[in-house]
MARBA-3410 file (N, C-alpha, C, O; in Angstrom, 1 decimal):
253
30.2,85.4,57.7,30.0,84.5,58.9,30.1,85.4,60.1,31.1,85.5,60.8 ~ 29.0,86.0,60.4,28.9,87.0,61.5,28.7,86.3,62.9,27.9,85.4,63.0 ~ 29.4,86.8,63.9,29.3,86.2,65.2,28.6,87.3,66.1,29.0,88.5,66.1 ~ 27.7,86.8,66.9,27.0,87.7,67.9,26.8,86.9,69.2,26.9,85.7,69.2 ~ 26.5,87.7,70.2,26.2,87.1,71.5,24.7,86.6,71.4,23.9,87.4,71.1
24.4,85.4,71.8,23.1,84.9,71.7,22.2,85.3,72.9,21.8,84.5,73.7 ~ 22.0,86.6,73.0,21.2,87.2,74.0,19.8,87.4,73.3,19.7,87.4,72.1 ~ 18.8,87.7,74.2,17.4,87.9,73.7,17.4,89.1,72.7,16.8,89.1,71.6 ~ 18.1,90.2,73.1,18.1,91.4,72.3,18.8,91.2,70.9,18.3,91.6,69.9 ~ 20.0,90.5,71.0,20.8,90.3,69.8,20.0,89.4,68.8,20.0,89.7,67.6
19.4,88.4,69.3,18.7,87.5,68.4,17.4,88.1,67.8,17.1,87.9,66.7 ~ 16.8,89.0,68.7,15.6,89.7,68.2,16.0,90.7,67.1,15.2,90.8,66.1 ~ 17.1,91.3,67.2,17.6,92.2,66.2,17.9,91.5,64.9,17.5,92.0,63.8 ~ 18.5,90.4,65.0,18.8,89.6,63.8,17.5,89.1,63.1,17.4,89.1,61.9 ~ 16.5,88.7,63.9,15.2,88.3,63.4,14.6,89.4,62.6,13.9,89.1,61.6
14.7,90.7,63.1,14.1,91.8,62.4,14.8,92.3,61.2,14.1,92.6,60.2 ~ 16.1,92.3,61.2,16.8,92.9,60.0,17.6,91.9,59.2,18.1,92.2,58.1 ~ 17.7,90.6,59.7,18.5,89.6,58.9,17.8,89.2,57.6,16.6,89.2,57.6 ~ 18.6,88.8,56.6,18.0,88.2,55.4,17.6,86.8,55.6,18.2,86.0,56.3 ~ 16.5,86.4,55.0,16.0,85.0,55.1,17.1,84.1,54.6,17.7,84.3,53.5
17.3,83.0,55.3,18.3,81.9,55.1,19.8,82.4,55.4,20.7,81.6,55.2 ~ 20.0,83.6,55.9,21.3,84.0,56.3,21.4,83.5,57.8,20.5,83.1,58.4 ~ 22.7,83.4,58.3,22.8,82.9,59.6,23.9,83.6,60.4,24.8,84.3,59.8 ~ 23.9,83.5,61.7,24.9,84.0,62.6,25.4,82.9,63.5,24.7,82.0,63.8 ~ 26.6,83.1,64.0,27.2,82.1,64.9,27.3,82.7,66.3,27.5,83.9,66.5
27.1,81.8,67.3,27.2,82.3,68.7,28.7,82.6,69.1,29.6,81.8,68.9 ~ 28.9,83.8,69.6,30.2,84.2,70.0,30.7,83.3,71.2,31.9,82.9,71.2 ~ 29.8,83.0,72.1,30.2,82.2,73.3,30.5,80.7,72.9,31.5,80.2,73.3 ~ 29.7,80.2,72.0,29.9,78.8,71.6,29.7,78.7,70.1,28.6,78.6,69.6 ~ 30.8,78.7,69.3,30.7,78.7,67.9,30.1,77.5,67.2,29.8,77.4,66.0
29.8,76.4,68.1,29.1,75.2,67.6,27.7,75.5,67.3,27.0,74.7,66.6 ~ 27.2,76.6,67.9,25.7,76.9,67.8,25.5,78.1,66.7,26.3,79.0,66.7 ~ 24.5,77.9,65.9,24.2,78.9,64.9,22.7,79.1,64.8,21.9,78.2,65.1 ~ 22.3,80.3,64.3,20.9,80.7,64.1,20.7,81.0,62.7,21.4,81.8,62.1 ~ 19.7,80.4,62.1,19.4,80.6,60.6,18.1,81.4,60.6,17.1,81.0,61.2
18.1,82.5,59.8,16.9,83.3,59.7,15.8,82.6,58.8,16.1,82.4,57.6 ~ 14.7,82.4,59.3,13.5,82.0,58.5,12.6,83.2,58.4,12.9,84.3,58.8 ~ 11.4,83.0,57.8,10.5,84.1,57.6,10.1,84.8,58.9,10.2,86.0,59.0 ~ 9.6,84.0,59.9,9.1,84.6,61.1,9.8,84.1,62.4,9.3,84.4,63.5 ~ 10.9,83.4,62.2,11.6,82.9,63.4,13.0,82.6,63.1,13.4,82.6,61.9
13.8,82.3,64.1,15.2,81.8,63.9,15.3,80.3,64.3,14.9,79.9,65.4 ~ 15.8,79.5,63.4,16.0,78.1,63.6,17.4,78.0,64.2,18.4,78.4,63.6 ~ 17.5,77.4,65.4,18.8,77.3,66.1,19.3,75.8,66.0,18.6,74.9,66.4 ~ 20.5,75.7,65.6,21.2,74.4,65.4,22.6,74.4,66.0,23.1,75.4,66.3 ~ 23.1,73.2,66.2,24.5,73.0,66.6,25.1,71.8,65.8,24.3,70.9,65.4
26.3,71.9,65.6,27.0,70.8,64.9,28.0,70.1,65.9,28.8,70.7,66.6 ~ 27.8,68.8,66.1,28.6,68.0,67.0,29.2,66.8,66.4,28.8,66.3,65.4 ~ 30.3,66.3,67.0,31.0,65.1,66.6,30.7,64.0,67.6,30.7,64.2,68.8 ~ 30.6,62.7,67.1,30.5,61.6,67.9,31.1,60.4,67.1,30.7,60.2,65.9 ~ 32.0,59.7,67.7,32.7,58.5,67.0,33.2,58.9,65.6,33.0,58.2,64.7
33.9,60.0,65.5,34.5,60.5,64.3,33.4,60.9,63.2,33.8,61.0,62.0 ~ 32.2,61.0,63.6,31.1,61.4,62.7,30.6,62.8,63.1,30.8,63.2,64.2 ~ 29.9,63.4,62.2,29.4,64.8,62.4,27.9,64.7,62.3,27.4,64.1,61.3 ~ 27.2,65.4,63.2,25.7,65.4,63.1,25.2,66.8,63.5,25.9,67.6,64.2 ~ 24.1,67.2,62.9,23.5,68.5,63.2,22.3,68.3,64.0,21.4,67.5,63.7
22.2,69.0,65.1,21.1,68.9,66.1,20.3,70.1,66.1,20.8,71.2,66.3 ~ 18.9,70.0,66.0,18.0,71.1,66.1,17.8,71.4,67.6,17.4,70.5,68.4 ~ 18.2,72.7,68.0,18.0,73.0,69.4,16.7,73.7,69.8,16.3,73.8,70.9 ~ 16.1,74.3,68.7,14.8,75.0,69.0,14.6,76.1,68.0,15.4,76.3,67.1 ~ 13.5,76.8,68.2,13.2,78.0,67.4,13.1,79.2,68.3,12.4,79.2,69.3
13.7,80.3,67.9,13.6,81.6,68.6,12.6,82.5,67.9,12.6,82.6,66.7 ~ 11.6,83.1,68.6,11.5,83.3,70.1,10.6,82.3,70.7,10.4,82.4,71.9 ~ 10.2,81.3,70.0,9.3,80.2,70.6,10.0,79.6,71.8,9.4,79.4,72.9 ~ 11.3,79.3,71.7,12.0,78.7,72.7,12.9,79.7,73.4,13.6,80.5,72.6 ~ 13.0,79.8,74.7,13.8,80.7,75.4,15.3,80.4,75.2,15.7,79.2,74.9
16.2,81.4,75.4,17.6,81.1,75.3,18.1,80.0,76.3,18.9,79.2,75.9 ~ 17.6,80.1,77.5,18.0,79.1,78.5,17.6,77.7,78.0,18.4,76.7,78.2 ~ 16.5,77.5,77.4,16.0,76.2,76.9,17.0,75.7,75.8,17.3,74.5,75.8 ~ 17.4,76.6,74.9,18.2,76.3,73.8,19.6,75.8,74.3,20.1,74.8,73.9 ~ 20.2,76.6,75.3,21.5,76.2,75.8,21.4,74.9,76.6,22.3,74.1,76.6
20.3,74.8,77.3,20.1,73.5,78.1,20.1,72.3,77.2,20.7,71.3,77.5 ~ 19.4,72.4,76.1,19.4,71.3,75.2,20.7,71.0,74.5,21.1,69.9,74.3 ~ 21.4,72.2,74.3,22.8,72.0,73.7,23.7,71.3,74.7,24.4,70.4,74.3 ~ 23.6,71.7,76.0,24.5,71.0,77.0,24.2,69.5,77.0,25.2,68.7,77.1 ~ 22.9,69.1,76.9,22.6,67.7,76.9,23.1,67.0,75.7,23.7,65.9,75.8
22.9,67.6,74.5,23.3,67.1,73.3,24.8,66.9,73.2,25.4,65.9,72.7 ~ 25.5,67.9,73.8,27.0,67.9,73.8,27.5,66.7,74.6,28.4,66.0,74.2 ~ 26.9,66.5,75.8,27.3,65.5,76.7,27.1,64.1,76.1,27.9,63.2,76.2 ~ 25.9,64.0,75.4,25.6,62.7,74.7,26.6,62.4,73.6,27.1,61.2,73.5 ~ 27.0,63.4,72.9,28.0,63.2,71.8,29.4,62.9,72.3,30.1,62.0,71.8
29.7,63.5,73.4,31.0,63.2,74.0,31.1,61.8,74.6,32.2,61.2,74.7 ~ 30.0,61.3,74.9,29.9,59.9,75.3,29.9,58.9,74.2,29.8,57.7,74.4 ~ 29.9,59.4,73.0,30.0,58.5,71.8,28.7,58.2,71.2,28.6,57.3,70.4 ~ 27.6,58.9,71.6,26.3,58.6,71.1,25.8,59.7,70.2,26.2,60.8,70.2 ~ 24.8,59.3,69.3,24.2,60.3,68.4,23.1,61.0,69.1,22.0,60.4,69.5
23.2,62.3,69.4,22.1,63.0,70.1,20.8,63.0,69.4,19.7,62.8,70.1 ~ 20.8,63.0,68.1,19.5,63.0,67.4,18.7,61.7,67.6,17.5,61.7,67.8 ~ 19.5,60.6,67.7,18.8,59.3,67.9,18.3,59.2,69.3,17.2,58.6,69.5 ~ 19.1,59.7,70.3,18.6,59.7,71.7,17.4,60.5,71.8,16.4,60.1,72.5 ~ 17.4,61.7,71.2,16.2,62.6,71.3,15.0,61.9,70.7,13.9,62.0,71.2
15.2,61.3,69.5,14.1,60.7,68.8,13.5,59.5,69.6,12.3,59.3,69.7 ~ 14.4,58.7,70.2,14.0,57.5,71.0,13.2,57.9,72.2,12.2,57.3,72.6 ~ 13.6,59.0,72.8,12.9,59.5,74.0,11.6,60.3,73.6,10.9,60.8,74.5 ~ 11.4,60.5,72.3,10.2,61.1,71.8,10.0,62.5,72.3,8.9,63.0,72.6 ~ 11.1,63.3,72.3,11.0,64.7,72.8,12.2,65.4,72.1,13.3,65.3,72.5
11.9,66.3,71.1,12.9,67.0,70.4,13.2,68.3,71.0,14.2,69.0,70.6 ~ 12.4,68.8,71.9,12.6,70.2,72.4,13.1,70.3,73.8,13.8,71.2,74.1 ~ 12.6,69.4,74.7,13.0,69.4,76.1,13.3,68.1,76.6,12.7,67.1,76.2 ~ 14.2,68.0,77.6,14.4,66.7,78.3,13.8,66.9,79.6,14.4,67.2,80.6 ~ 12.5,66.6,79.7,11.8,66.7,81.0,11.8,65.4,81.7,11.8,64.3,81.1
11.7,65.5,83.0,11.8,64.3,83.8,10.7,63.3,83.5,10.9,62.1,83.5 ~ 9.5,63.8,83.1,8.4,63.0,82.8,8.7,62.1,81.6,8.2,60.9,81.6 ~ 9.4,62.6,80.6,9.7,61.8,79.4,10.8,60.8,79.8,10.7,59.7,79.3 ~ 11.8,61.2,80.6,12.8,60.2,81.0,12.2,59.1,81.7,12.7,57.9,81.6 ~ 11.2,59.3,82.5,10.5,58.2,83.3,9.8,57.2,82.4,9.4,56.2,82.9
9.7,57.5,81.1,9.1,56.5,80.2,10.1,55.5,79.6,9.7,54.6,78.9 ~ 11.4,55.8,79.8,12.4,54.9,79.2,12.2,53.5,79.8,12.1,53.2,81.0 ~ 12.2,52.5,78.8,12.1,51.1,79.2,13.3,50.3,78.8,14.3,50.9,78.1 ~ 13.4,49.0,79.1,14.5,48.2,78.6,14.5,48.1,77.1,15.6,48.0,76.5 ~ 13.3,48.2,76.5,13.2,48.2,75.0,13.8,49.4,74.4,14.5,49.4,73.4
13.6,50.6,75.1,14.2,51.8,74.7,15.8,51.7,74.7,16.4,52.1,73.7 ~ 16.3,51.2,75.8,17.8,51.0,75.9,18.3,50.0,74.8,19.3,50.2,74.3 ~ 17.5,49.0,74.6,17.8,48.0,73.6,18.0,48.6,72.2,18.9,48.3,71.5 ~ 17.0,49.5,71.9,17.1,50.1,70.6,18.3,51.0,70.4,18.9,51.1,69.4 ~ 18.6,51.8,71.5,19.8,52.6,71.5,21.0,51.8,71.4,21.9,52.2,70.6
21.1,50.7,72.1,22.3,49.8,72.1,22.5,49.2,70.7,23.6,49.2,70.2 ~ 21.4,48.8,70.0,21.5,48.3,68.7,21.9,49.3,67.7,22.8,49.0,66.8 ~ 21.4,50.5,67.8,21.8,51.6,66.9,23.2,52.1,67.1,23.9,52.4,66.1 ~ 23.7,52.0,68.3,25.0,52.6,68.6,26.1,51.7,68.4,27.2,52.1,68.2 ~ 25.8,50.3,68.5,26.9,49.4,68.5,27.1,48.7,67.1,26.2,48.7,66.3
28.3,48.2,66.9,28.6,47.5,65.7,28.3,46.0,65.9,29.2,45.2,66.2 ~ 27.0,45.6,65.8,26.6,44.3,66.2,26.1,43.5,65.0,25.6,44.1,64.0 ~ 26.3,42.2,65.1,25.8,41.3,64.0,24.3,41.2,64.0,23.6,41.4,65.1 ~ 23.7,41.0,62.9,22.2,40.8,62.8,21.7,39.7,63.6,20.7,39.8,64.3 ~ 22.5,38.6,63.6,22.1,37.4,64.4,22.1,37.7,65.9,21.2,37.3,66.6
23.1,38.5,66.4,23.2,38.8,67.8,22.0,39.7,68.2,21.3,39.5,69.2 ~ 21.6,40.7,67.3,20.5,41.5,67.6,19.2,40.8,67.7,18.4,41.0,68.6 ~ 19.0,39.8,66.8,17.8,39.0,66.8,17.7,38.1,68.0,16.6,38.0,68.6 ~ 18.9,37.6,68.4,18.9,36.7,69.6,18.5,37.5,70.9,17.7,37.1,71.7 ~ 19.1,38.7,71.0,18.8,39.5,72.2,17.4,39.9,72.2,16.7,39.8,73.2
16.9,40.4,71.1,15.5,40.9,71.0,14.5,39.8,71.3,13.6,40.0,72.1 ~ 14.7,38.6,70.7,13.7,37.5,70.8,13.8,36.9,72.2,12.7,36.6,72.8 ~ 15.0,36.7,72.8,15.1,36.1,74.1,14.5,37.0,75.2,13.8,36.5,76.1 ~ 14.8,38.3,75.1,14.3,39.2,76.2,12.8,39.4,76.0,12.0,39.4,77.0 ~ 12.3,39.5,74.8,10.9,39.7,74.6,10.1,38.5,75.0,9.0,38.6,75.6
10.6,37.3,74.7,9.9,36.0,75.0,9.8,35.8,76.5,8.8,35.3,77.1 ~ 10.9,36.1,77.2,11.0,35.8,78.6,10.6,36.9,79.6,10.1,36.6,80.7 ~ 10.9,38.1,79.2,10.5,39.2,80.1,9.0,39.7,79.8,8.4,40.3,80.7 ~ 8.5,39.3,78.6,7.2,39.7,78.3,6.9,41.2,78.4,7.6,42.0,77.8 ~ 5.9,41.6,79.2,5.6,43.0,79.3,6.6,43.8,80.1,6.6,45.1,80.0
7.5,43.2,80.8,8.5,43.9,81.5,9.5,44.6,80.6,10.1,45.6,81.0 ~ 9.6,44.1,79.4,10.6,44.7,78.4,10.1,46.1,78.0,11.0,47.0,77.7 ~ 8.8,46.4,78.1,8.3,47.7,77.6,7.8,48.6,78.8,7.5,49.7,78.6 ~ 7.9,48.0,80.0,7.5,48.8,81.2,8.6,49.8,81.5,9.7,49.5,81.4 ~ 8.2,51.0,81.9,9.2,52.0,82.3,10.1,51.5,83.4,9.6,50.9,84.3
11.4,51.7,83.2,12.4,51.1,84.2,12.1,51.6,85.6,12.3,50.9,86.5 ~ 11.6,52.9,85.7,11.4,53.4,87.0,10.3,52.6,87.8,10.3,52.7,89.0 ~ 9.5,51.8,87.0,8.4,51.0,87.6,8.8,49.5,87.7,8.0,48.7,88.0 ~ 10.0,49.2,87.3,10.5,47.8,87.3,11.1,47.5,88.6,11.9,48.2,89.2 ~ 10.8,46.3,89.1,11.4,45.9,90.4,12.3,44.7,90.3,12.2,43.9,89.4
13.2,44.6,91.2,14.2,43.5,91.2,13.4,42.2,91.5,13.8,41.1,91.0 ~ 12.4,42.3,92.3,11.6,41.1,92.6,11.0,40.4,91.4,10.9,39.2,91.2 ~ 10.5,41.3,90.4,9.9,40.7,89.2,11.0,40.1,88.3,10.7,39.0,87.7 ~ 12.2,40.6,88.2,13.2,40.0,87.5,13.7,38.7,88.1,13.9,37.7,87.4 ~ 13.8,38.7,89.4,14.1,37.5,90.2,13.1,36.4,89.9,13.5,35.2,89.7
11.9,36.7,89.8,10.8,35.8,89.5,11.0,35.1,88.1,10.8,33.9,88.0 ~ 11.3,36.0,87.2,11.6,35.5,85.8,12.7,34.4,85.8,12.6,33.4,85.2 ~ 13.8,34.8,86.5,15.0,33.9,86.5,14.7,32.6,87.3,15.1,31.5,86.8 ~ 14.0,32.7,88.4,13.6,31.5,89.1,12.7,30.6,88.3,13.0,29.4,88.4 ~ 11.8,31.1,87.6,10.9,30.3,86.8,11.7,29.6,85.7,11.4,28.4,85.4
12.6,30.2,85.1,13.5,29.6,84.1,14.3,28.4,84.7,14.4,27.4,84.0 ~ 14.8,28.7,85.9,15.6,27.6,86.5,14.7,26.4,86.9,15.1,25.3,86.7 ~ 13.5,26.7,87.4,12.6,25.7,87.8,12.3,24.8,86.6,12.2,23.6,86.7 ~ 12.2,25.4,85.4,11.9,24.7,84.2,13.1,24.1,83.5,13.1,23.5,82.5 ~ 14.3,24.3,84.2,15.6,23.8,83.8,16.0,24.3,82.4,16.7,23.6,81.7
15.6,25.6,82.2,16.0,26.2,81.0,17.3,27.0,81.3,17.3,28.3,81.3 ~ 18.4,26.3,81.5,19.6,26.9,82.0,20.3,27.8,81.0,20.8,28.8,81.3 ~ 20.3,27.3,79.7,20.9,28.1,78.7,20.2,29.5,78.5,20.8,30.5,78.3 ~ 18.9,29.4,78.5,18.1,30.6,78.4,18.3,31.6,79.6,18.4,32.8,79.5 ~ 18.4,31.0,80.8,18.7,31.8,82.0,20.0,32.5,81.9,20.1,33.7,82.2
21.0,31.8,81.4,22.3,32.5,81.2,22.2,33.7,80.2,22.7,34.8,80.4 ~ 21.5,33.4,79.1,21.3,34.4,78.1,20.6,35.6,78.6,21.0,36.8,78.3 ~ 19.5,35.4,79.3,18.7,36.5,79.8,19.5,37.4,80.7,19.5,38.6,80.6 ~ 20.2,36.8,81.6,21.1,37.5,82.6,22.2,38.3,81.9,22.5,39.4,82.2 ~ 22.8,37.6,80.9,23.9,38.2,80.2,23.5,39.4,79.4,24.1,40.4,79.3
22.3,39.2,78.7,21.8,40.3,77.8,21.3,41.5,78.7,21.5,42.7,78.3 ~ 20.7,41.2,79.8,20.2,42.3,80.7,21.4,43.1,81.2,21.4,44.3,81.3 ~ 22.5,42.3,81.6,23.7,43.0,82.2,24.3,43.9,81.1,24.7,45.0,81.4 ~ 24.4,43.4,79.9,25.0,44.2,78.8,24.2,45.5,78.5,24.8,46.5,78.4 ~ 22.8,45.4,78.5,22.0,46.5,78.2,22.1,47.6,79.3,22.2,48.8,79.0
22.0,47.1,80.5,22.0,48.0,81.7,23.4,48.6,81.9,23.6,49.8,82.3 ~ 24.5,47.9,81.6,25.8,48.4,81.7,26.0,49.5,80.6,26.8,50.4,80.9 ~ 25.4,49.3,79.5,25.5,50.3,78.4,24.7,51.5,78.8,25.1,52.7,78.6 ~ 23.5,51.3,79.5,22.7,52.4,79.8,23.3,53.4,80.8,23.1,54.6,80.7 ~ 24.1,52.9,81.8,24.7,53.8,82.8,25.7,54.7,82.2,26.2,55.6,82.9
26.2,54.4,81.0,27.2,55.3,80.4,26.5,56.4,79.7,27.2,57.4,79.2 ~ 25.2,56.4,79.5,24.4,57.5,78.9,24.2,58.6,80.0,23.6,58.3,81.1 ~ 24.6,59.8,79.8,24.5,60.8,80.8,23.1,61.5,80.8,22.4,61.3,79.8 ~ 22.8,62.2,81.8,21.6,63.0,81.8,20.3,62.2,81.8,19.3,62.5,81.0 ~ 20.3,61.1,82.5,19.1,60.3,82.5,18.3,60.5,83.8,17.3,59.8,84.1
18.6,61.6,84.5,17.8,62.0,85.7,17.7,60.9,86.7,18.7,60.2,87.0 ~ 16.5,60.8,87.4,16.4,59.9,88.5,16.4,58.4,88.1,16.7,57.5,88.9 ~ 16.1,58.1,86.8,16.1,56.7,86.4,17.5,56.1,86.5,17.6,54.8,86.5 ~ 18.5,56.9,86.5,19.9,56.4,86.5,20.1,55.6,87.8,20.7,54.5,87.8 ~ 19.5,56.1,88.9,19.6,55.3,90.2,18.9,54.0,90.1,19.4,53.0,90.6
17.8,54.0,89.4,17.0,52.7,89.3,17.8,51.8,88.4,17.8,50.6,88.7 ~ 18.4,52.3,87.4,19.2,51.4,86.5,20.3,50.8,87.3,20.6,49.6,87.1 ~ 21.0,51.6,88.1,22.1,51.1,88.9,21.7,50.0,89.9,22.4,49.0,90.1 ~ 20.5,50.2,90.5,19.9,49.3,91.4,19.6,47.9,90.8,20.0,46.9,91.3 ~ 19.0,48.0,89.6,18.7,46.7,88.8,20.0,46.1,88.4,20.1,44.8,88.4
21.0,46.9,87.9,22.2,46.3,87.4,22.9,45.6,88.6,23.5,44.5,88.3 ~ 22.9,46.1,89.8,23.6,45.5,90.9,22.9,44.2,91.2,23.6,43.2,91.5 ~ 21.6,44.1,91.1,20.8,42.9,91.3,21.2,41.8,90.2,21.3,40.6,90.5 ~ 21.3,42.3,89.0,21.6,41.4,87.9,23.0,40.8,88.1,23.2,39.6,87.9 ~ 24.0,41.6,88.6,25.3,41.1,88.9,25.2,40.0,90.0,25.9,38.9,89.9
24.4,40.2,91.0,24.3,39.2,92.0,23.6,37.9,91.5,24.1,36.8,91.9 ~ 22.6,38.1,90.7,21.9,36.9,90.1,22.9,36.1,89.2,22.9,34.9,89.2 ~ 23.7,36.9,88.4,24.7,36.2,87.6,25.7,35.4,88.4,26.0,34.2,88.0 ~ 26.0,35.9,89.5,27.0,35.2,90.4,26.3,34.0,91.0,26.8,32.8,91.0 ~ 25.2,34.2,91.7,24.5,33.1,92.5,23.8,32.1,91.6,24.0,30.9,91.8
23.0,32.5,90.7,22.2,31.6,89.9,23.1,30.8,88.9,22.9,29.6,88.7 ~ 24.1,31.4,88.3,24.9,30.7,87.3,25.8,29.7,88.0,26.1,28.7,87.4 ~ 26.2,30.0,89.2,27.0,29.0,90.0,26.1,27.8,90.3,26.5,26.7,90.2 ~ 24.9,28.1,90.6,23.9,27.0,90.9,23.7,26.2,89.7,23.6,25.0,89.8 ~ 23.5,26.9,88.5,23.3,26.2,87.3,24.5,25.3,86.9,24.3,24.1,86.5
25.7,25.9,87.1,26.9,25.1,86.8,27.1,23.9,87.6,27.5,22.8,87.2 ~ 26.7,24.0,88.9,26.8,22.9,89.9,25.8,21.9,89.4,26.1,20.7,89.5 ~ 24.6,22.3,89.0,23.5,21.4,88.6,24.0,20.6,87.4,23.7,19.4,87.3 ~ 24.7,21.3,86.5,25.2,20.7,85.2,26.2,19.6,85.6,26.3,18.5,85.0 ~ 27.1,19.9,86.6,28.1,19.0,87.0,27.5,17.7,87.6,27.9,16.6,87.3
26.5,18.0,88.5,25.9,16.8,89.1,25.2,16.0,88.1,25.2,14.7,88.2 ~ 24.5,16.6,87.2,23.8,15.9,86.1,24.8,15.1,85.3,24.5,13.9,84.9 ~ 25.9,15.7,85.0,26.9,15.0,84.2,27.5,13.8,85.0,27.7,12.7,84.4 ~ 27.8,14.0,86.3,28.3,12.9,87.1,27.3,11.8,87.2,27.7,10.6,87.2 ~ 26.0,12.1,87.4,25.0,11.1,87.5,24.9,10.3,86.3,24.6,9.1,86.3
25.0,11.0,85.2,25.0,10.3,83.9,26.1,9.3,83.7,25.9,8.2,83.2 ~ 27.3,9.7,84.2,28.5,8.8,84.1,28.3,7.6,85.0,28.6,6.5,84.6 ~ 27.8,7.8,86.2,27.5,6.7,87.1,26.5,5.8,86.5,26.7,4.5,86.7 ~ 25.5,6.3,85.9,24.5,5.5,85.3,25.1,4.6,84.2,24.7,3.4,84.1 ~ 26.0,5.2,83.4,26.6,4.4,82.3,27.6,3.3,82.9,27.6,2.2,82.4
28.2,3.6,84.0,29.1,2.7,84.7,28.4,1.5,85.2,28.8,0.3,85.1 ~ 27.2,1.7,85.7,26.3,0.6,86.2,25.9,-0.3,85.1,25.5,-1.5,85.4 ~ 26.0,0.1,83.9,25.5,-0.7,82.8,26.7,-1.7,82.3,26.4,-2.6,81.5 ~ 27.9,-1.4,82.8,29.0,-2.2,82.3,29.0,-3.6,83.0,28.6,-3.7,84.1 ~ 29.5,-4.6,82.2,29.6,-5.9,82.8,31.0,-6.0,83.5,31.8,-5.0,83.5
31.3,-7.2,84.0,32.5,-7.3,84.8,33.8,-7.1,84.0,34.7,-6.4,84.4 ~ 33.8,-7.6,82.8,35.0,-7.5,81.9,35.2,-6.0,81.5,36.3,-5.5,81.5 ~ 34.1,-5.3,81.3,34.2,-3.9,80.9,34.7,-3.0,82.1,35.4,-2.1,81.9 ~ 34.2,-3.4,83.3,34.6,-2.7,84.5,36.1,-2.9,84.8,36.8,-1.9,85.2 ~ 36.6,-4.1,84.5,38.0,-4.3,84.7,38.8,-3.5,83.8,39.9,-3.0,84.2
38.4,-3.4,82.5,39.1,-2.6,81.5,39.1,-1.1,81.9,40.1,-0.4,81.8 ~ 38.0,-0.6,82.4,37.9,0.7,82.9,38.8,1.0,84.1,39.4,2.1,84.1 ~ 38.9,0.1,85.0,39.7,0.2,86.2,41.2,0.3,85.8,41.9,1.1,86.3 ~ 41.6,-0.6,84.8,43.0,-0.6,84.4,43.3,0.7,83.7,44.4,1.3,83.8 ~ 42.3,1.2,82.9,42.5,2.5,82.2,42.7,3.7,83.2,43.6,4.5,83.0
41.9,3.7,84.2,41.9,4.8,85.2,43.2,4.7,86.0,43.8,5.7,86.3 ~ 43.7,3.5,86.4,44.9,3.3,87.1,46.1,3.8,86.3,47.0,4.5,86.8 ~ 46.0,3.5,85.0,47.1,3.9,84.1,47.2,5.4,83.8,48.3,6.0,83.7 ~ 46.0,6.0,83.8,46.0,7.5,83.6,45.7,8.3,84.8,45.4,9.5,84.7 ~ 45.9,7.8,86.0,45.8,8.5,87.2,46.9,9.6,87.3,48.0,9.3,87.1
46.5,10.8,87.6,47.5,11.9,87.7,48.6,11.6,88.7,48.3,11.1,89.8 ~ 49.8,11.9,88.4,50.9,11.7,89.4,50.9,12.7,90.5,50.6,13.9,90.3 ~ 51.2,12.2,91.7,51.2,13.1,92.8,52.6,13.8,93.0,52.8,14.5,93.9
END
């Protein structure tokens, strides 16, 4: 179990004289190791997340520069410390070698949804409900890159649901969006889209407060009108019984 400094010269030396399938460990960070293949070195690291262990491919030397390898390690390490599986995050973002801003800009609500499902201990029914409700009501917005998503478009979705009196669906859409976005802001190294996620999350919080209060008030009015309608159907004898009952059960002051 030989330890060396992972400099360009030291790795080049190991590539030239090392035996195939032998490996060396990084002196600076023992979590990183290089395995000798026929014409290159495969660089890996071993990380823990949620009491589990995973191996992450950081790159191939000399194809990938030392800075690139350490950069990917830093990102993988932060993801694991946050309780997430770096391999799944890398796979979801469709980039195993670099975390470039262009790739991060492709992250959508669906991407976050898939991460959330994979990472959480959730029931199958809950996953199906979240997936179906968001897909049905957000339509193409669910797959559009978050960086191109506007609060105005989400507001429009919610307003249309309220106009159609789909109050239960409105609550679910807002609650599920809040859950996903709240989960997303805990993922580090998301670049510029983090600010966009925070902006949308802030708007969702406002919608949850304003729209759900409006819905609850509407439900109360609807319930009260229904009671009044039923009272109007009572005859004199029934009204008298109701009046006696209310007098008897009136709260004490």
